[in-house]
C-alpha positions as CSV (number, residue, x, y, z in Angstrom):
1,M,-2.3,5.1,3.9
2,T,-5.1,6.0,1.9
3,A,-5.7,5.1,-2.3
4,L,-3.6,7.2,-4.1
5,P,-5.7,8.9,-7.3
6,E,-2.2,9.1,-9.5
7,V,-2.4,4.8,-8.3
8,L,-5.2,4.5,-9.6
9,T,-5.0,6.1,-12.5
10,E,-2.0,4.3,-13.4
11,L,-3.8,0.8,-12.3
12,Q,-6.7,2.1,-15.0
13,A,-4.0,2.8,-17.9
14,L,-2.7,-0.7,-17.1
15,R,-6.0,-2.6,-17.1
16,V,-6.7,-0.6,-20.5
17,R,-2.9,-1.6,-22.1
18,V,-3.1,-5.2,-20.8
19,P,-5.9,-7.7,-22.4
20,H,-7.7,-10.2,-20.1
21,L,-6.3,-8.3,-16.9
22,T,-9.0,-9.0,-14.3
23,G,-7.8,-7.3,-11.7
24,A,-5.3,-4.5,-10.1
25,L,-4.1,-3.7,-6.7
26,V,-1.3,-1.9,-5.1
27,A,-0.2,-2.7,-1.8
28,S,2.8,-1.8,0.9
29,T,4.9,-4.4,1.8
30,D,3.4,-4.7,5.1
31,G,0.0,-5.7,3.4
32,L,-2.2,-2.7,3.4
33,V,-4.2,-1.9,0.0
34,I,-2.7,2.0,-1.4
35,A,-5.3,1.5,-4.2
36,H,-7.5,-1.5,-6.1
37,L,-9.3,-2.6,-9.4
38,V,-10.7,-5.8,-7.8
39,T,-14.4,-6.9,-7.7
40,D,-16.1,-9.8,-6.5
41,M,-13.2,-10.4,-3.8
42,E,-11.9,-8.3,-0.6
43,P,-8.7,-6.2,-1.2
44,D,-7.6,-6.2,1.9
45,G,-7.2,-10.1,1.9
46,V,-5.5,-10.1,-1.0
47,A,-3.1,-7.5,-0.1
48,A,-2.5,-9.7,3.3
49,L,-1.7,-12.7,0.9
50,T,0.5,-10.4,-1.1
51,A,2.8,-9.7,1.5
52,A,2.6,-13.0,3.0
53,A,4.2,-14.0,-1.0
54,L,6.4,-11.2,-1.1
55,G,7.9,-12.5,2.2
56,V,8.6,-15.7,0.4
57,G,9.6,-15.0,-2.6
58,A,12.1,-12.5,-1.1
59,R,13.6,-15.3,1.3
60,L,13.8,-17.6,-1.3
61,T,15.4,-15.2,-3.5
62,D,18.0,-14.3,-1.1
63,A,18.7,-18.1,-0.3
64,V,19.5,-18.9,-3.5
65,G,21.6,-16.1,-4.0
66,H,19.4,-13.6,-6.7
67,G,19.2,-10.9,-5.0
68,G,16.2,-8.5,-4.2
69,F,12.7,-9.3,-4.9
70,R,11.2,-8.4,-8.4
71,E,8.8,-10.9,-9.1
72,L,6.1,-13.5,-8.6
73,L,4.1,-15.4,-10.9
74,V,1.4,-18.0,-10.1
75,R,-0.2,-19.6,-12.6
76,G,-3.7,-21.4,-11.4
77,E,-6.2,-23.1,-13.6
78,R,-8.2,-20.1,-14.2
79,G,-5.9,-17.5,-14.4
80,Y,-2.5,-16.0,-13.0
81,V,-1.9,-13.9,-10.0
82,A,1.7,-11.7,-10.7
83,T,3.1,-9.6,-8.3
84,Y,6.1,-7.0,-8.5
85,A,8.2,-5.5,-6.9
86,A,7.4,-1.5,-6.8
87,G,10.1,0.0,-5.3
88,S,10.9,-0.5,-1.7
89,S,7.7,0.3,-0.2
90,C,4.9,-1.3,-2.3
91,V,4.0,-4.1,-4.5
92,L,1.9,-4.2,-7.2
93,T,-0.2,-7.7,-7.7
94,L,-2.2,-8.3,-11.2
95,L,-5.1,-10.9,-11.9
96,A,-5.0,-11.8,-15.3
97,A,-7.4,-14.5,-17.1
98,A,-5.9,-18.0,-18.6
99,D,-5.5,-16.5,-21.9
100,A,-3.5,-13.5,-20.9
101,N,-0.6,-13.3,-23.0
102,V,2.4,-13.5,-19.9
103,G,5.0,-11.8,-21.9
104,R,2.7,-8.5,-22.1
105,L,1.5,-8.7,-18.3
106,N,5.1,-9.0,-17.3
107,L,6.3,-6.0,-19.6
108,E,3.7,-3.9,-19.0
109,A,3.5,-4.3,-15.1
110,R,7.9,-3.9,-15.0
111,R,7.2,-0.4,-16.8
112,A,4.0,0.3,-14.2
113,G,5.9,-0.6,-11.1
114,T,8.8,2.0,-11.6
115,R,5.7,4.8,-12.1
116,I,4.1,3.5,-9.3
117,S,7.1,3.3,-7.1
118,E,7.8,7.1,-8.1
119,L,4.1,7.9,-7.0
120,V,4.2,6.6,-4.1
121,D,7.2,7.6,-3.1
122,S,6.5,11.3,-4.0
123,A,3.6,10.7,-1.6
124,L,5.4,9.5,1.4
125,E,7.7,12.7,0.6
126,R,4.7,15.4,0.8
127,R,3.4,13.9,4.0
128,R,7.1,13.6,5.3
129,Q,7.1,17.6,4.4
130,V,3.9,18.3,6.3
């Protein structure tokens, strides 16, 4: 799938709303980039790793009986990588500095994930109709 301008606009708005956000990427659940705002790294590699993390997260939530995958937060020495389900066909991955407000990050990402899901589903439906 090629980058959707509406999804890119949503990522740009998210970057404005969340201080200390250093990157954002939307990928299909199989690891293909849909849209991104990342620099100094290869978005295809991040998307592939996101798909792998999604798979592990989904298996873990299933194994412990906590239902479908919703989100995953990884904290490193210099910041956060947060991945959120955005509907059934894509995931939202955000990169944030170590001093980011994780509560705000989660709140805004969950809202953005819902909007991104609607945008991607709409684009897929339009393609099916062509």
